[in-house]
C-alpha positions in Angstrom: -10.9 16.1 22.4 -13.6 15.8 19.9 -17.0 14.2 20.7 -16.8 10.4 21.0 -20.4 9.5 21.9 -23.2 8.6 19.6 -26.7 7.5 20.5 -26.7 3.7 20.7 -28.6 2.6 17.5 -29.9 -0.5 19.2 -31.8 1.4 21.9 -35.6 1.5 21.5 -37.2 4.9 22.1 -39.7 6.7 20.0 -36.8 8.3 18.0 -34.7 5.1 17.9 -37.1 2.3 16.7 -36.5 -1.4 17.3 -34.9 -3.4 14.5 -37.1 -4.9 11.8 -34.5 -7.5 10.8 -31.2 -8.8 11.9 -28.4 -7.3 9.9 -24.6 -7.8 10.4 -23.3 -4.3 10.2 -19.7 -3.5 9.5 -17.5 -3.0 12.7 -14.4 -1.0 13.4 -11.1 -2.9 13.6 -9.3 -3.1 17.0 -7.9 0.4 17.7 -9.8 2.0 14.9 -11.8 5.2 14.9 -14.4 6.7 12.6 -13.9 10.5 12.1 -16.3 12.8 10.3 -14.2 15.5 8.7 -14.8 18.7 6.7 -12.3 19.9 4.1 -12.0 23.6 3.3 -10.8 24.3 -0.3 -9.6 27.8 0.6 -7.3 26.8 3.4 -6.7 23.2 2.0 -7.1 21.9 5.6 -9.5 19.6 7.4 -11.5 19.9 10.6 -12.9 17.0 12.7 -16.6 17.4 13.4 -17.2 14.1 15.2 -15.3 10.9 16.0 -16.2 7.6 17.7 -14.4 4.4 18.7 -17.7 2.5 19.0 -19.4 2.5 15.6 -18.8 2.7 11.9 -20.2 5.9 10.5 -20.4 6.4 6.7 -21.3 8.6 3.8 -22.1 12.2 4.9 -24.6 14.4 3.0 -24.6 18.2 3.6 -28.1 19.7 4.0 -29.0 22.4 1.4 -29.4 25.0 4.2 -25.9 24.4 5.4 -26.9 23.6 8.9 -26.5 19.9 9.0 -24.5 16.8 8.0 -26.4 13.5 7.6 -24.7 10.1 7.9 -25.6 6.4 8.4 -24.6 4.2 11.3 -25.9 0.6 11.8 -28.9 1.1 9.7 -30.0 4.4 11.1 -29.5 8.0 9.8 -28.0 10.7 12.0 -27.8 14.4 11.7 -25.1 16.7 13.2 -23.9 20.3 12.8 -20.9 20.9 10.6 -18.7 22.2 13.4 -16.3 20.9 16.0 -17.5 18.7 18.9 -21.0 18.3 17.5 -23.4 15.7 18.9 -25.3 13.6 16.3 -29.0 13.0 16.7 -31.0 10.3 15.1 -33.3 11.0 12.2 -36.6 9.1 12.7 -37.2 7.0 9.6 -40.2 5.0 10.6 -40.1 1.3 9.8 -36.9 1.6 7.7 -34.2 1.0 10.2 -31.8 -0.8 7.9 -30.5 2.1 5.6 -27.1 1.6 4.0 -24.6 4.2 2.9 -26.6 5.2 -0.3 -28.7 8.1 0.8 -29.2 11.7 -0.6 -31.0 14.9 0.4 -33.4 16.6 -2.0 -32.2 20.0 -3.2 -35.1 21.8 -1.6 -34.1 20.2 1.8 -37.5 18.6 2.4 -36.7 14.9 1.9 -34.1 12.3 2.6 -34.0 9.4 0.1 -32.5 6.2 1.4 -31.6 2.7 0.2 -32.8 -0.1 2.4 -31.3 -3.6 2.8 -34.5 -4.9 1.3 -33.3 -3.6 -2.0 -35.8 -0.7 -2.4 -35.6 3.0 -2.2 -37.6 5.1 0.2 -38.5 8.8 0.9 -38.5 10.2 4.4 -39.0 13.8 5.6 -35.6 15.2 6.5 -37.2 16.4 9.8 -38.2 12.8 10.5 -41.3 10.8 9.7 -42.6 7.6 8.2 -40.9 6.3 5.1 -42.7 5.8 1.8 -41.4 3.3 -0.7 -40.5 4.8 -4.1 -39.5 1.8 -6.2 -41.8 -1.0 -7.4 -41.3 -4.7 -6.7 -42.0 -5.6 -10.3 -39.4 -3.5 -12.1 -37.2 -6.6 -12.8 -34.3 -5.6 -10.5 -32.8 -7.6 -7.7 -31.1 -4.7 -6.0 -31.1 -0.9 -6.1 -28.5 1.5 -4.8 -29.4 5.2 -4.7 -27.0 8.0 -5.5 -28.8 11.0 -7.0 -32.0 13.1 -7.0 -32.9 15.5 -9.8 -32.8 19.2 -9.1 -36.6 19.4 -9.4 -36.9 16.4 -7.0 -39.0 14.4 -9.4 -36.5 11.7 -10.4 -34.0 9.4 -8.6 -31.1 7.9 -10.3 -29.7 4.7 -8.9 -27.7 1.6 -9.7 -29.9 -1.4 -10.5 -28.6 -4.9 -10.0 -30.0 -7.6 -12.3 -29.1 -11.3 -12.2 -28.2 -12.6 -15.6 -27.6 -16.4 -15.5 -24.9 -16.8 -12.9 -23.8 -13.2 -12.4 -25.1 -9.8 -11.5 -24.9 -6.8 -13.8 -25.1 -3.2 -12.5 -26.4 -0.5 -14.7 -27.9 3.0 -14.3 -31.6 3.5 -13.9 -34.0 6.5 -13.4 -37.1 6.2 -11.3 -40.0 8.7 -11.0 -40.7 9.6 -7.4 -44.4 10.1 -8.1 -45.3 6.6 -9.4 -42.1 4.4 -9.3 -41.9 4.0 -13.1 -38.3 3.0 -14.0 -36.2 3.6 -17.1 -32.9 1.8 -17.8 -30.2 4.3 -19.0 -27.2 2.0 -19.6 -27.0 -1.6 -20.8 -23.5 -3.1 -20.2 -21.9 -6.1 -18.8 -19.3 -3.9 -17.2 -20.4 -2.5 -13.7 -21.5 1.1 -13.1 -21.8 3.0 -9.8 -22.2 6.3 -8.1 -24.6 8.0 -10.5 -25.8 11.5 -9.6 -27.1 14.7 -11.3 -25.1 17.8 -11.9 -26.7 20.8 -10.1 -28.2 22.1 -13.3 -29.6 18.7 -14.3 -27.8 18.6 -17.6 -25.5 15.7 -16.7 -25.3 12.4 -14.9 -21.9 11.7 -13.4 -20.9 8.2 -12.5 -18.0 5.7 -12.4 -17.7 2.6 -14.4 -15.4 -0.1 -15.8 -17.1 0.2 -19.2 -13.9 1.4 -20.9 -11.4 -1.0 -19.4 -10.6 -4.6 -20.0 -8.9 -4.8 -16.6 -11.3 -6.0 -13.9 -11.8 -3.3 -11.3 -10.3 -0.5 -13.2 -13.1 2.1 -12.7 -12.9 5.5 -14.2 -15.2 8.6 -14.2 -17.8 9.4 -16.8 -20.7 11.6 -17.5 -23.7 11.4 -19.8 -27.0 13.2 -20.6 -30.0 12.3 -18.4 -31.5 10.2 -21.2 -28.4 8.0 -21.4 -26.8 9.6 -24.5 -23.5 11.4 -25.0 -21.3 9.4 -22.7 -18.0 11.0 -22.0 -15.0 9.6 -20.2 -13.5 12.1 -17.7 -10.5 10.3 -16.1 -7.8 8.2 -17.9 -5.2 7.4 -15.2 -3.9 4.2 -13.6 -5.7 4.7 -10.4 -9.2 3.3 -9.6 -11.6 6.3 -9.5 -15.0 6.2 -7.8 -18.0 8.4 -6.8 -17.7 11.7 -8.7 -19.6 14.5 -6.9 -20.2 17.8 -8.6 -20.2 20.9 -6.4 -23.5 22.9 -6.1 -22.0 25.8 -8.2 -21.0 23.3 -10.9 -17.4 24.5 -10.8 -15.7 21.3 -9.6 -15.8 17.6 -8.7 -14.5 15.7 -5.7 -14.0 12.0 -6.1 -12.5 8.9 -4.3 -9.3 7.5 -5.8 -7.9 4.1 -4.9 -4.4 2.8 -5.7 -4.0 0.8 -9.0 -5.2 -2.7 -8.9 -7.9 -2.3 -6.3 -11.2 -4.0 -7.2 -14.5 -2.6 -6.1 -14.6 0.0 -3.4 -13.4 -1.8 -0.3 -12.9 -0.4 3.2 -9.6 0.2 4.9 -7.4 1.2 2.0 -5.1 4.2 1.6 -7.1 6.5 -0.6 -7.0 10.0 -2.1 -9.8 12.5 -2.3 -9.2 14.5 -5.5 -10.8 17.7 -6.7 -11.0 18.4 -10.4 -12.8 20.6 -13.0 -16.3 19.4 -14.1 -14.7 17.7 -17.1 -12.2 15.8 -14.9 -9.2 18.0 -15.8 -6.8 19.7 -13.5 -7.2 17.2 -10.7 -5.3 17.7 -7.5 -5.0 15.7 -4.3 -7.0 17.3 -1.5 -6.9 14.5 1.2 -4.9 11.4 1.7 -6.6 9.1 4.2 -7.2 5.6 5.4 -10.7 4.8 4.2 -12.6 3.8 1.1 -16.0 2.4 1.6 -18.0 4.9 3.6 -15.6 7.8 3.1 -17.3 9.6 0.2 -20.1 7.4 -1.2 -22.6 10.2 -1.7 -22.5 13.9 -2.4 -21.2 15.8 0.6 -20.6 19.3 -0.7 -21.5 22.3 1.4 -24.1 24.6 -0.4 -21.3 27.2 -0.7 -19.2 24.8 -2.8 -16.2 25.7 -0.6 -16.2 22.7 1.7 -17.0 19.0 1.6 -17.4 16.3 4.2 -15.9 12.9 4.4 -15.1 10.1 6.8 -11.8 8.5 7.7 -11.0 5.4 9.7 -7.6 5.7 11.2 -6.1 2.8 13.2 -3.9 3.4 16.2 -0.3 2.9 15.3 -1.1 2.6 11.6 
C-alpha cells in the first residue's frame, strides 16, 4: 500500500504556520483519492509516489537536482521524493500560507515562486524561509497566476487578470524579479493561460482561445519572449491546456480535455499527451480522471525521461 498520510496543513508548529486568512479549499469527493504519479517515457508506465484520501494535492514540480517533487495542498507547499511510499514534508513559506496551484521552481534550484490567494506572486527559498513579494500593487492587474520563470531566474511570466467593464480579460505578462516592473505581452479579449519558458529561453509556450470562435476551445501556442512571432501548435477538436517543454527541449507534455469542455475543471476524464516541441506527433501517454490540479505547472524530471502528475480516482468510478 502506498503512503496515505500527509501532515495536517491546519496544525500550527514552526514549520506549519497558522492560517492568515480563511480560504475554502477544494475537497475530495466521497470515495475519491489524490494520487501523485510519475510517468516513465521509456517504459510508458506510471508509478504511484504518494496517495491520500484526506486532502486534495495538486500541481507537482520536479526540483532541478532530481531529488524532490513539490506540490500544493490547502494553501501550503510540500516536498517529497520521487519514489514509491514517500512521505511529504511541508516547505516553510513564512506568512504566505494560501498558495494555489500556480508555483514554479527556479532552474538553479534556489527558489520557489508561488501565487497567493491575495493575487500577488512571491519568492521563497526552496529550502524554506520567509516569502518576498515580487509583483507590485500598482501594476493595474486584479489577479496574477504564475506559470514560468526564465532560465536566468530574472523574469517571471504569468497570466494577468484585468477587469474591463463587466468582465475579466486574461493576458500574458512578464515581471522582473528584481524590481517588480511589468510588461504586457498579449492584448486580446480571448483568454490565455499556462505560459512558461522553453529551457533555452527562446520561446514562451501557452494555451489560449485566441484562434477559436467557440467558447472554451483552447489550443496550444508559442511566441517569442517579447510577444512577437505567435505560432499555433495544435489544431484538433479537443481542448488543450498547459504545454510544458521538457528540460532537453525535445518534447512537450500537455493536458487534453474532451471536446466541449470550458475552462480547466476538476473531475473530468482527461489525456496527458506528449508531442514534439512544435506540437506535432502527439501521442497519448496517460488517460486519467483529473483536470484541475493534474498538470498545471511544469513537472518534468531533469533527465527529460519522466514527468509527474496527479490523478483523482473515485471508488467504483
